[in-house]
N, C-alpha and C positions, 0 to 999 in steps of 0.2 A: 504494500500500500504506500502510495506517495502523496504527500500533501504539500502544495505550494501555497503558503500564506492563507491557510484556511481561516477566514475571519469570522468572528461572531456576527450574526445577522439579526435583524429585528424579529425573525421567526423564532429565535431562541428565547425571546422574552416571554415571561408569563405575567399577565396583568395582575396587579395588586387590587384586591376587592376594595371598593370604596363604600363606606357606610356613613350616611349623613348623621350629624350629631342630633338631628331632629327625628331620626328614625325611632320607631317604637322598640321597646325591650324585646318584643317577640321577633321583630325583623332582625335585630342584632343577633339574637340567639340562633335564628335560622341560618344566618350567614356563617357564624362561627361553627355551628355543628356541621355544616356542609364542608367546610375546609378541614375540620378535624377528621372527617371521614376519608379525606383524600389519602391515597397511598403513593408516596413519592416514587417516581420511576428510578430504578437503580442506575447509577452513573458509572461508566467505565473509568479506570485510571486515566489521567489526562495531563497534558502540558498546556499552560497558558502563558503567553508573552505578556508580562506586566510592566515592562519598561523597554524603550527603544523604538526604532522606526516602525516596527511591526507590532506595536501595542495592540492587544486584543486578539491576535492570531492564536488559534487553538488546535490541538491535535489529540484525539483519543488514542490510547495505547492498547494494544492487544498482545497476542502471543508472538508476533513477528518482530525481530529486531528493528530498531529505527535509527537511521543515520541522519544527523542534523548537520547542515553545512551550507555553504554559499552556492554550491553547484545546483543547477536546476534538477539534476537527477537525484538529489538527496531526498529522503523520505519526508523530512520537514526542511524546506528550503527557505533560508534567510539570506537573500542575495544582497549582502552588505559587505563593504571592504574589510570591516573589522572581524568578519567571520571567515574561517578557513573553508576550503572547498568541502572537505570532510572533517568536521570539527570534533564531533564526539558521537558515541554510540550508546543507545539505551536498549536494554534487553530484559527479558523476564526469565526468572528461574523459580519454578513452583509458583508461589504467590508473591514473590518479591521481585522488585525491579532494581537494576544496577545501571550505573553510568560509567563510561570509560572515555578518557581523552584519546584522540587519534593523532597525536602529534601536532596539535593546532599551534599556530604561531603565537596567538594571544592566550593560549592555555584554556582550560576549562575550570570553572570555579564552582564550588558547592558551599553555599552559605558563607561566601567570602574567602574561602581557602582554595588554593590550587590543589587539584586532585589528579591522580592517574586513573584510579578506579575506586568506586565507592558504592554502597547500597543507598538507594533513594528511600526517604521516608516522607510521610504525608506533610505537605507544607514546605518542603525543602526548596531553596532558591538556587537556580542554576545560572551561572554567568557565562554567556557565550558572546565574545566580542563586546559590543556596547549594548547588548540585550540582556535582560533578566527574564528568566522563565520560572514559573512555579510548577512543582510536581504535586498532583493531588491523587490520592489513592482511592478514588471512588466517591461514595456519598459523603463528601466533606462539606461542612457548613462554610468553611473558609473559601472553598471553591466557588460556591454560590455567591458569597460576598464579593469576591474578586470579579466575578462575571458581571454583577450588578454595577460595581464601581467602573468597570471598563465601558459598559454600555453608556453610563452617564458621561464618561470622559470623551467618547469618540462619536456618539450619535446625537442627532437632533431629536429631542423628545417628541415633537409634534409629528414629524414625517418619518422618522426612523432612518433617514439619510445620514451620511457622515456630516458632522458639524464642520464649520469653515476651517477651524484649526487642523483637524485630522485630515480633512480632504486635501489641504495644502501639503501635509506631510506625505500622503499617499501619491499626490501628483509629483512631488519631488522624486519619489521612488520611481515612478513611471518615466520621468525625464532621464534618470540615470541610465535606464535601459534604452531610451531613445537615443542617447548620446552614443550608444554602442551600435546603433543602426536600426533599432525597432521603430516602427511607425507609432505615432501618438497624435490623436486629435482631441479637441476639447469643444464642448457645446455649452454655452451659457443661455439659460432660459429665464425670461422675465414675464410675469403676468401683466397684461395691458390694463391700464386704468384700474388697478387693484384698489387704490385708495377709495374709489367710489363704493366698492363693496363694503369696506370698513365703515365709511361715513354713513352709508345708507342703512346697513343692517347690523352693524356692530362687529367688534373684533372676534366674538365667538363664532359667528357665521363665517367671518374671514378665515379663521383657523380651519373650519370645516372645509372650505374651498381649497385651501392650501393642502390639506391632508388628502383630499380627493385627487387633486392634480398630481401630487407626489405618487399616489398609488397608480395612476395612469402611466406615469413615466416608468415606474418600476415594472409594471406588467409588460411594457413594450421593450424593455431593456434586457439584453443578454446578461448572464451572470458575471461575465468578465468585465462589464462596465462598472465604473466607480461612480456612485451617485452622491452628490453633496448638496447641502443647503447653505448658500453663501450668506444668507441673511434676508429677512423680510420675505418678499415674494420672488426672490432670485435663487435659481437652482443651477447646478453645474453637473455635467456628465463628462467624465474622462473616458476615452475610448482607446485603450492600449491595443496596438497592432492594427489599427484602423486608419486607412488613408483618407484624405480630404473628401474625395468624391462620395465614398460610402458614408462618412460622417455627415455630410450635407444631406444625403438621402434620409439618414436617421433623424436628423433635425426636422426635416419636412414631415416625417411620420409623427413625431411628437406634436408638431404644430397642428396637423390635421386631426390627430386623435383628441387633443384638448378641445378644439373647435367643435368637433362632432359630438362631444359628450353632453349629456343632458344634466345640467346643474339645476337642481330644484331648490329654489329658495322661497320659503313660505308659500308653497303651492304653485309657484310659477317658474317657468324655465328662464334662467338668466344666462345670457351669453358670456362665456369666458374665452378669451383668446390670448396668445402668447407671441412675443417677439424673441428671435433666437439669433445668436452670433456664433459662427463656427470658425475655428482656427486649427492649424496643424503645426506641430513642433518642427522647427528648422534649425540647422546648425548655427545660424547667426544669433540665436537667442541666448541670453545669459542664464535664464532660469525660469521657474514657474511664473514669476511676476510678469515676464514678457509675454508668455503664452496667454495668461489670464487677461492682460491688458489688450492684446490683439482681439481676442474673442469678445471682450467687453466693448471695444470700439465698434466692432461689427454689429453687436447687439443694438447699440445706440443708433447706428446707421439704419437698422431695421425699424427702430422707433421713428426716426426722422422721415423714413420713406412711407409712412402710413400705418405701421404696426401690423400685427398678425402676418408676419412674413419671416423668412430666413435670409440672412446675409452671410456670405462666405467669401 
């Protein structure tokens, strides 16, 4: 089994039940009883990246040995210069897991100490280059705690997309691969006249519209795309391995899909449209700021040319 940056997704989240303080005693008791009756699903032992560029990446462990390294063929690939191609190995013996350094340039650390080989215990922290990973041996309360913290740190709570900060981190990662020759495109999406929705119907309805639009974008996007909310009504989609022509076609699909969707506000259909800017990474760019700036310029050109259109 090989995992390349297996990120936590909004589908992993379990909603926390909300009970109004005005609810009756009977209502509260019913909710509590229902949750007390739940039987938690058993979790396999796992690794979670808790620090570094790949914050939030997760891998479940099984019987097969796992190689962690920079190489794309590693079972858990962390393609960062601080990580050796084959950095360390984790394997299972009976019910126990062990870790072994594979001659990594920056060594392998366990709870802050350099190791050659050691047994892993629940909650151990593994240092691999500039990354820190946590080992959890199954149904660990700490594992759930870390997962919830990571969700808060990397995802936008309304849409489930990556928040602006983490999206930029992942875009920088994509750009490192683009510098090595891989194609990379970026789409920025902005809802047209969205202020009118908030002013006319309130921010709660506005949030519902944003949530619906984000769901449409998610449904149309391949899993390899990175989806981010840059702020307000502005979204971004990073398309690793995708050239400009295909990215422009994808942007048109997003535009048409939102326009065709039936947004029902207080019993009436309300038209929602988007303007989109598309850009592709080129060797003359210095970093993610240049790529974002170019896509943003084209987005505002779409606004200036009448909105509800794609500019590339």
